[in-house]
C-alpha positions as protocol buffer text, in pm:
chain_id: "A"
residue {
  index: 1
  type: UNK
  ca { x: 0 y: 7 z: -10 }
}
residue {
  index: 2
  type: UNK
  ca { x: 286 y: 244 z: 79 }
}
residue {
  index: 3
  type: UNK
  ca { x: 434 y: 190 z: -272 }
}
residue {
  index: 4
  type: UNK
  ca { x: 106 y: 280 z: -425 }
}
residue {
  index: 5
  type: UNK
  ca { x: 75 y: 605 z: -216 }
}
residue {
  index: 6
  type: UNK
  ca { x: 439 y: 697 z: -299 }
}
residue {
  index: 7
  type: UNK
  ca { x: 378 y: 650 z: -661 }
}
residue {
  index: 8
  type: UNK
  ca { x: 48 y: 842 z: -654 }
}
residue {
  index: 9
  type: UNK
  ca { x: 206 y: 1123 z: -454 }
}
residue {
  index: 10
  type: UNK
  ca { x: 503 y: 1158 z: -691 }
}
residue {
  index: 11
  type: UNK
  ca { x: 271 y: 1147 z: -991 }
}
residue {
  index: 12
  type: UNK
  ca { x: 37 y: 1406 z: -832 }
}
residue {
  index: 13
  type: UNK
  ca { x: 334 y: 1636 z: -748 }
}
residue {
  index: 14
  type: UNK
  ca { x: 458 y: 1609 z: -1102 }
}
residue {
  index: 15
  type: UNK
  ca { x: 107 y: 1679 z: -1251 }
}
residue {
  index: 16
  type: UNK
  ca { x: 69 y: 1986 z: -1024 }
}
residue {
  index: 17
  type: UNK
  ca { x: 412 y: 2119 z: -1132 }
}
residue {
  index: 18
  type: UNK
  ca { x: 349 y: 2066 z: -1500 }
}
residue {
  index: 19
  type: UNK
  ca { x: -1 y: 2208 z: -1468 }
}
residue {
  index: 20
  type: UNK
  ca { x: 132 y: 2527 z: -1309 }
}
residue {
  index: 21
  type: UNK
  ca { x: 388 y: 2568 z: -1581 }
}
residue {
  index: 22
  type: UNK
  ca { x: 115 y: 2512 z: -1846 }
}
residue {
  index: 23
  type: UNK
  ca { x: -111 y: 2776 z: -1674 }
}
residue {
  index: 24
  type: UNK
  ca { x: 174 y: 3033 z: -1673 }
}
residue {
  index: 25
  type: UNK
  ca { x: 240 y: 2976 z: -2044 }
}
residue {
  index: 26
  type: UNK
  ca { x: -142 y: 3014 z: -2101 }
}
residue {
  index: 27
  type: UNK
  ca { x: -151 y: 3349 z: -1927 }
}
residue {
  index: 28
  type: UNK
  ca { x: 155 y: 3469 z: -2131 }
}
residue {
  index: 29
  type: UNK
  ca { x: -33 y: 3358 z: -2441 }
}
residue {
  index: 30
  type: UNK
  ca { x: -349 y: 3544 z: -2344 }
}
residue {
  index: 31
  type: UNK
  ca { x: -147 y: 3860 z: -2262 }
}
residue {
  index: 32
  type: UNK
  ca { x: 19 y: 3853 z: -2602 }
}
residue {
  index: 33
  type: UNK
  ca { x: -315 y: 3804 z: -2779 }
}
residue {
  index: 34
  type: UNK
  ca { x: -471 y: 4101 z: -2588 }
}
residue {
  index: 35
  type: UNK
  ca { x: -171 y: 4323 z: -2673 }
}
residue {
  index: 36
  type: UNK
  ca { x: -197 y: 4216 z: -3035 }
}
residue {
  index: 37
  type: UNK
  ca { x: -568 y: 4300 z: -3049 }
}
residue {
  index: 38
  type: UNK
  ca { x: -494 y: 4650 z: -2922 }
}
residue {
  index: 39
  type: UNK
  ca { x: -210 y: 4695 z: -3168 }
}
residue {
  index: 40
  type: UNK
  ca { x: 58 y: 4727 z: -2902 }
}
residue {
  index: 41
  type: UNK
  ca { x: 389 y: 4543 z: -2932 }
}
residue {
  index: 42
  type: UNK
  ca { x: 502 y: 4298 z: -2672 }
}
residue {
  index: 43
  type: UNK
  ca { x: 764 y: 4458 z: -2455 }
}
residue {
  index: 44
  type: UNK
  ca { x: 1123 y: 4345 z: -2525 }
}
residue {
  index: 45
  type: UNK
  ca { x: 1262 y: 4118 z: -2245 }
}
residue {
  index: 46
  type: UNK
  ca { x: 1620 y: 4103 z: -2164 }
}
residue {
  index: 47
  type: UNK
  ca { x: 1718 y: 3739 z: -2201 }
}
residue {
  index: 48
  type: UNK
  ca { x: 2096 y: 3772 z: -2162 }
}
residue {
  index: 49
  type: UNK
  ca { x: 2079 y: 3701 z: -1786 }
}
residue {
  index: 50
  type: UNK
  ca { x: 1845 y: 3407 z: -1840 }
}
residue {
  index: 51
  type: UNK
  ca { x: 2134 y: 3163 z: -1912 }
}
residue {
  index: 52
  type: UNK
  ca { x: 2326 y: 3293 z: -1615 }
}
residue {
  index: 53
  type: UNK
  ca { x: 2028 y: 3271 z: -1374 }
}
residue {
  index: 54
  type: UNK
  ca { x: 1933 y: 2918 z: -1477 }
}
residue {
  index: 55
  type: UNK
  ca { x: 2288 y: 2814 z: -1488 }
}
residue {
  index: 56
  type: UNK
  ca { x: 2358 y: 2918 z: -1133 }
}
residue {
  index: 57
  type: UNK
  ca { x: 2034 y: 2755 z: -1007 }
}
residue {
  index: 58
  type: UNK
  ca { x: 2103 y: 2430 z: -1188 }
}
residue {
  index: 59
  type: UNK
  ca { x: 2465 y: 2421 z: -1078 }
}
residue {
  index: 60
  type: UNK
  ca { x: 2364 y: 2488 z: -713 }
}
residue {
  index: 61
  type: UNK
  ca { x: 2112 y: 2202 z: -742 }
}
residue {
  index: 62
  type: UNK
  ca { x: 2378 y: 1967 z: -890 }
}
residue {
  index: 63
  type: UNK
  ca { x: 2627 y: 2049 z: -605 }
}
residue {
  index: 64
  type: UNK
  ca { x: 2354 y: 1989 z: -341 }
}
residue {
  index: 65
  type: UNK
  ca { x: 2259 y: 1658 z: -500 }
}
residue {
  index: 66
  type: UNK
  ca { x: 2618 y: 1554 z: -540 }
}
residue {
  index: 67
  type: UNK
  ca { x: 2694 y: 1628 z: -182 }
}
residue {
  index: 68
  type: UNK
  ca { x: 2387 y: 1447 z: -67 }
}
residue {
  index: 69
  type: UNK
  ca { x: 2459 y: 1131 z: -280 }
}
residue {
  index: 70
  type: UNK
  ca { x: 2832 y: 1110 z: -199 }
}
residue {
  index: 71
  type: UNK
  ca { x: 2785 y: 920 z: 134 }
}
residue {
  index: 72
  type: UNK
  ca { x: 2617 y: 633 z: -51 }
}
residue {
  index: 73
  type: UNK
  ca { x: 2973 y: 546 z: -178 }
}
residue {
  index: 74
  type: UNK
  ca { x: 3095 y: 462 z: 169 }
}
residue {
  index: 75
  type: UNK
  ca { x: 2821 y: 190 z: 205 }
}
residue {
  index: 76
  type: UNK
  ca { x: 2889 y: 52 z: -141 }
}
residue {
  index: 77
  type: UNK
  ca { x: 3224 y: -91 z: -50 }
}
residue {
  index: 78
  type: UNK
  ca { x: 3576 y: -34 z: -198 }
}
residue {
  index: 79
  type: UNK
  ca { x: 3463 y: -131 z: -560 }
}
residue {
  index: 80
  type: UNK
  ca { x: 3447 y: 232 z: -670 }
}
residue {
  index: 81
  type: UNK
  ca { x: 3737 y: 470 z: -682 }
}
residue {
  index: 82
  type: UNK
  ca { x: 3693 y: 776 z: -461 }
}
residue {
  index: 83
  type: UNK
  ca { x: 3357 y: 622 z: -355 }
}
residue {
  index: 84
  type: UNK
  ca { x: 3203 y: 765 z: -679 }
}
residue {
  index: 85
  type: UNK
  ca { x: 2955 y: 538 z: -853 }
}
residue {
  index: 86
  type: UNK
  ca { x: 2664 y: 550 z: -1091 }
}
residue {
  index: 87
  type: UNK
  ca { x: 2440 y: 702 z: -819 }
}
residue {
  index: 88
  type: UNK
  ca { x: 2645 y: 1025 z: -844 }
}
residue {
  index: 89
  type: UNK
  ca { x: 2499 y: 1082 z: -1203 }
}
residue {
  index: 90
  type: UNK
  ca { x: 2188 y: 1230 z: -1026 }
}
residue {
  index: 91
  type: UNK
  ca { x: 2404 y: 1512 z: -908 }
}
residue {
  index: 92
  type: UNK
  ca { x: 2677 y: 1538 z: -1179 }
}
residue {
  index: 93
  type: UNK
  ca { x: 2423 y: 1575 z: -1477 }
}
residue {
  index: 94
  type: UNK
  ca { x: 2264 y: 1897 z: -1329 }
}
residue {
  index: 95
  type: UNK
  ca { x: 2604 y: 2016 z: -1207 }
}
residue {
  index: 96
  type: UNK
  ca { x: 2762 y: 2008 z: -1558 }
}
residue {
  index: 97
  type: UNK
  ca { x: 2443 y: 2128 z: -1727 }
}
residue {
  index: 98
  type: UNK
  ca { x: 2447 y: 2433 z: -1509 }
}
residue {
  index: 99
  type: UNK
  ca { x: 2817 y: 2484 z: -1570 }
}
residue {
  index: 100
  type: UNK
  ca { x: 2745 y: 2466 z: -1946 }
}
residue {
  index: 101
  type: UNK
  ca { x: 2474 y: 2738 z: -1915 }
}
residue {
  index: 102
  type: UNK
  ca { x: 2702 y: 2964 z: -1727 }
}
residue {
  index: 103
  type: UNK
  ca { x: 2968 y: 2911 z: -1991 }
}
residue {
  index: 104
  type: UNK
  ca { x: 2715 y: 2971 z: -2268 }
}
residue {
  index: 105
  type: UNK
  ca { x: 2621 y: 3304 z: -2098 }
}
residue {
  index: 106
  type: UNK
  ca { x: 2977 y: 3428 z: -2097 }
}
residue {
  index: 107
  type: UNK
  ca { x: 3051 y: 3306 z: -2452 }
}
residue {
  index: 108
  type: UNK
  ca { x: 2743 y: 3475 z: -2604 }
}
residue {
  index: 109
  type: UNK
  ca { x: 2742 y: 3789 z: -2398 }
}
residue {
  index: 110
  type: UNK
  ca { x: 2751 y: 4115 z: -2590 }
}
residue {
  index: 111
  type: UNK
  ca { x: 2988 y: 4387 z: -2470 }
}
């Protein structure tokens, strides 16, 4: 029974998160349509800091997950060098994705 409630809870949390994102996109769409009906242009948004903001957030998440998953290596035995095993991918993937976003920000930045 606990496995079913865990699965339903995770599925519900995912559905709520994706529903919220879809609702925000719908509101942005309606705003654009209303501005177009009145003949007004959509205000320009500065997206140059978007890569940096998301990069820092994703890197911080990756560091936190890596630090949280590292102690698993001590219970896995001496089979893995530096106690790093496949479980560390959960932290390394967002860490390096965030570092890539930060690098992309600095490489595409206009002076």
